[in-house]
C-alpha distance (Angstrom), angle and dihedral (degrees) to the residues before:
residue distance angle dihedral
X1 . . .
X2 3.81 . .
X3 3.82 88.2 .
X4 3.81 91.0 55.3
X5 3.79 91.3 50.4
X6 3.82 91.2 50.1
X7 3.81 90.9 50.4
X8 3.81 90.0 48.8
X9 3.81 91.7 50.3
X10 3.81 90.2 48.6
X11 3.82 92.3 50.3
X12 3.82 92.2 48.2
X13 3.82 90.5 48.7
X14 3.84 91.2 48.6
X15 3.82 92.2 50.2
X16 3.82 91.8 49.3
X17 3.82 91.4 47.3
X18 3.82 94.5 49.8
X19 3.81 90.6 44.7
X20 3.81 89.4 53.9
X21 3.83 90.6 49.5
X22 3.80 90.8 50.0
X23 3.81 93.2 50.9
X24 3.80 91.5 45.6
X25 3.80 92.7 50.2
X26 3.80 92.6 46.7
X27 3.78 90.8 54.5
X28 3.82 89.1 55.4
X29 3.77 130.9 -171.7
X30 3.80 119.6 -45.6
X31 3.81 110.7 -114.4
X32 3.76 140.3 175.5
X33 3.80 122.2 -148.7
X34 3.77 129.6 -124.7
X35 3.80 121.1 -177.1
X36 3.80 120.4 -136.1
X37 3.80 120.9 -169.4
X38 3.82 122.6 -143.0
X39 3.81 137.8 172.4
X40 3.81 92.0 -148.4
X41 3.80 131.2 19.5
X42 3.80 106.6 -173.0
X43 3.83 112.5 -170.1
X44 3.81 95.0 -6.0
X45 3.79 121.0 129.1
X46 3.77 139.1 152.4
X47 3.81 110.6 -57.1
X48 3.83 93.0 28.6
X49 3.80 106.2 145.0
X50 3.80 122.7 -105.9
X51 3.80 115.6 -146.0
X52 3.76 134.3 -164.5
X53 3.81 114.9 -164.7
X54 3.82 88.2 -15.7
X55 3.82 95.0 -53.5
X56 3.81 120.6 113.4
X57 3.81 108.8 -115.8
X58 3.79 101.0 163.5
X59 3.77 146.8 -33.3
X60 3.78 142.7 -104.9
X61 3.80 107.0 -84.4
X62 3.81 102.2 -177.8
X63 3.80 140.6 -3.3
X64 3.79 123.1 -152.0
X65 3.81 117.5 -163.6
X66 3.79 116.8 -158.0
X67 3.84 108.8 -168.1
X68 3.81 91.3 -168.3
X69 3.80 108.6 26.0
X70 3.79 121.4 -172.8
X71 3.80 114.5 -88.5
X72 3.79 112.4 -72.2
X73 3.82 94.3 14.8
X74 3.79 131.1 107.3
X75 3.79 132.3 -106.6
X76 3.81 98.0 -124.9
X77 3.79 131.9 49.2
X78 3.79 109.4 -167.0
X79 3.81 118.6 -165.8
X80 3.79 110.9 -147.5
X81 3.79 116.3 -158.4
X82 3.82 106.1 -148.8
X83 3.80 119.9 -169.3
X84 3.82 110.9 -112.1
X85 3.79 94.0 -119.6
X86 3.82 92.9 63.5
X87 3.82 115.4 72.8
X88 3.79 121.4 -150.9
X89 3.80 118.4 -156.8
X90 3.81 132.2 -146.9
X91 3.79 112.2 -91.4
X92 3.80 92.5 40.2
X93 3.79 112.7 128.7
X94 3.80 132.1 -164.0
X95 3.78 125.5 -126.7
X96 3.78 130.3 179.3
X97 3.78 112.7 -124.3
X98 3.77 137.1 166.4
X99 3.76 131.3 -141.5
X100 3.79 108.4 -121.2
X101 3.79 128.9 -25.0
X102 3.80 96.1 -57.5
X103 3.79 99.3 16.3
X104 3.76 131.2 126.6
X105 3.76 120.0 -78.2
X106 3.79 120.9 -118.3
X107 3.78 137.5 176.6
X108 3.80 111.5 -110.8
X109 3.79 119.5 -157.1
X110 3.80 105.0 -144.4
X111 3.80 112.1 -154.2
X112 3.82 98.0 -179.0
X113 3.83 90.4 111.4
X114 3.82 97.7 33.1
X115 3.80 122.5 139.4
X116 3.79 129.6 -154.7
X117 3.83 96.2 -99.2
X118 3.81 114.0 103.6
X119 3.79 120.0 -130.7
X120 3.78 117.1 -135.3
X121 3.77 140.8 -165.6
X122 3.81 112.6 -38.4
X123 3.82 96.5 12.4
X124 3.80 120.3 146.0
X125 3.79 128.4 -134.7
X126 3.78 133.4 -174.8
X127 3.77 118.3 -96.8
X128 3.79 114.6 -150.0
X129 3.76 117.8 -155.7
X130 3.78 113.5 -121.1
X131 3.78 118.4 -124.6
X132 3.78 106.7 -85.4
X133 3.77 129.4 -130.4
X134 3.81 89.9 -97.4
X135 3.81 91.4 61.2
X136 3.82 91.4 44.6
X137 3.81 91.7 53.5
X138 3.83 90.8 47.5
X139 3.83 90.4 52.0
X140 3.81 92.2 48.5
X141 3.80 90.9 47.9
X142 3.81 91.4 51.9
X143 3.80 90.6 49.4
X144 3.82 90.9 49.2
X145 3.81 90.4 52.2
X146 3.80 90.7 51.1
X147 3.80 91.7 48.7
X148 3.79 90.6 43.9
X149 3.80 89.2 54.2
X150 3.80 90.7 52.2
X151 3.80 91.0 50.3
X152 3.81 90.9 50.0
X153 3.83 90.7 51.0
X154 3.79 90.9 52.2
X155 3.80 91.2 48.6
X156 3.82 91.5 50.1
X157 3.79 91.9 49.7
X158 3.81 87.8 51.6
X159 3.79 89.5 -139.5
X160 3.78 91.5 157.6
X161 3.77 91.3 63.4
X162 3.82 93.1 43.2
X163 3.82 92.3 48.3
X164 3.79 90.5 49.8
X165 3.83 90.6 53.1
X166 3.82 92.1 57.0
X167 3.78 90.0 79.1
X168 3.84 93.2 56.5
């Protein structure tokens, strides 16, 4: 009978514990929103992580697409939900990055130009478009041409033959 009582107490404790976890999770993390504006948002959607110095501090809450924005404004307004415990300062800008060649995209908050003034609920920051694949391919092509030129110079100098003769 004591065993049955112990099992009953354990079950009641487990139900209370899981109920507490459910209520806690439902309440969620307190966040404030900052809006970043972009012209393109490749591979970004709601729930995309927001990082500050490589650490996840929030997520994308909402994306508004404006097919015909007012003159001088961007096509996308991206609401970033930042956890209350992480301050964001004026001068911070957002950039879309990806982890690795085929990795997930994330929004990086770059603080290299940040000031000492804190941003609050509803503030706006600049979103800078990341270099696209077209620019990456152009950079790689230029590097290949430079390396190709070095290889051609070595071939013309016939250094391979001369180096091989050093052992004779």
